[in-house]
Structures are given as structure tokens and as C-alpha cells.
C-alpha positions, 0 to 999 in steps of 0.5 A: 785919692792917692797923688798922681806921679808922672815919670818921664825916664828913658832907662827902663830899670831906673824907671821901673825903681822910681814907679815901685818906690812910689807905688809902696809909698802909696802914689799912684803912677799911671804912666811912665814916658820914655819920650817927650811925645809920650810924656805930652800924651800922658800929661794930657790924659791925667792931672798929676800932682808931681813930674819926675823928669829925666833932662837928657832923653837918648831916643828924643830930639827934645829934652826933659827942659823942653817938656817942662816948658811945655807943662808950665804952659798949662800947669804949675804942678811941681817938677823934679828933674833927675839928672846926671848932668847939672852944668851952670846953664842947665841949672840957670834954664831950670830956675826960670821954669818954676816950682821945680828942683832937681836930684842927681842921678844915681838915685836910691830909691 
């Protein structure tokens, strides 16, 4: 069984690049969400082995840190934040979530 990855990314081109690279690397990507409401639905629909999570979602009042806190209420799945903004306050908040790390955009697949 292939490991499942949930991608939460509002930039369609970036999301599709991640999805294609993961599928090529033999991962299963059953859902790509562009907002937190869709991510919550997707997270409840499958058991994931990894969440790739953008912090700032332009179509949403909530952000990736909010979703990570939602995930931590029921799961310790690894979370990889993908962001262009890593101010000190954001890094401190990421560290309180646990079992997560981050990559700076632009990420090359």
C-alpha cells in the first residue's frame, strides 16, 4: 500500500507539481485542498502518512497553522509546512505543534 499524502496549497500550479512529483515517487495523493474547509474534509476522509501544508492560503481566513492544530487534536501525522514566510513568531508556533518541519518556497520537486 502506498503512503498517502494530503496537499494543502492554494497555488494550483505548485499543488500540481507536488502531486505529480509525489505520484512519480510512488506516493498516493487522494486529495489536494486549496482551503482549510476542504483540508478538514479530506483529512476526515482518509488516513494520511504526511501532510504538505502551505501556511498562508489567500482564499481563507484560517491558515495552515490553524489546520495543523486541528490535525493535532486527533493525529500525530508528520506535517511539512511549505512557506515563503518564516518569521520568528511563526517558527515558534510551528515548534509548539510537534512532529513538523518546514521547507521554504520555491520548492523544487
